[in-house]
N, C-alpha and C positions, 0 to 999 in steps of 0.2 A: 504494500500499500504505498503510495506517494504521500509524504508530509510536506508540509509548507513551512519553510524556514525563512524568517524575514531577519537580516542582520540589521540593526538599528544603527549601527554604527556608520554605515554607507547611506544611510538616507539624509535627506536634508531635514532642517529643523521643521519647516512646515509638515513634511510627512510623518515625522515623528509625533507631532502635536496632532495630527489627524487620527493615527494610529492610535494613540493615546485616548483621544475622545471616543472613537468607536469602540475601545476597549471597555471604557468606563461606562458608556452606553448601553453596551451589553450585558454587564454587570448588573448595572441597577434594573434593566429589562427583565433580566434573569431572576433578579430579588423579586421584584412586583409579580412575577408570574409565579414563582413559587408562593409567595404570599396568597395569591387570589386563588391559587390551588388548594392551598390549605383552608383557606375560610371555607370555598366551597365544598371541601370535604367535611369541614365540621359540620356545616348546615344540612348537606346530606345524611350525615350520620344522626344528627340531632331529630330529623324529619323521621328517618327509620325507627328509633329508639320512640319517638312519640306515638308512631303509628303502631308499633308492636305494644305499647302500652296500653293504648285505647283499645285495641282488640282484645288484650287480656280484660281488660275492665268490662267490655260488652259480654264476654263469656262468662267472668265471675258474676255478673247481674243476671243473666239469663239462669246460670246454676241454681242462682238463690231464689229466682222467681218460680223455679221447676216445683217447689214444696210450698203447700200451705202451710203456714204456722200462725197459730191461735192458742188463745189460752182456754182451757176447758176445766171441768169440774166432774169428778167420776161421783156418780149418783148410784148407790147400792139400793136394790128393792130389798123388802124384808122377804124371807121365805113364807109362802102361804102355810096357814095353819093347817096341821094333820086333821085328817077329816077323822071322826070318830064312828063313822058309818061301817059296817063291814062291806068289804070289797064286793062290788056286782051291783050296789043299790046306788 
């Protein structure tokens, strides 16, 4: 693979300043690109986590509403009195 080698000592002052400005511009552009990519990644991760939380919340609510819960009191009836008549009557 061929590489590019720039010998700055043989370049004029104007060329060196232009190459320096180009390198600085590329560094700044790269920094802002990486910063924008990180912000976009954080926003997408937050949206995914929020969606996951929302689905879990809906499933939990549906599971709770599946059963009816209420207060109740157990009422026991008294057993009927024994009959004093002989069987068959």
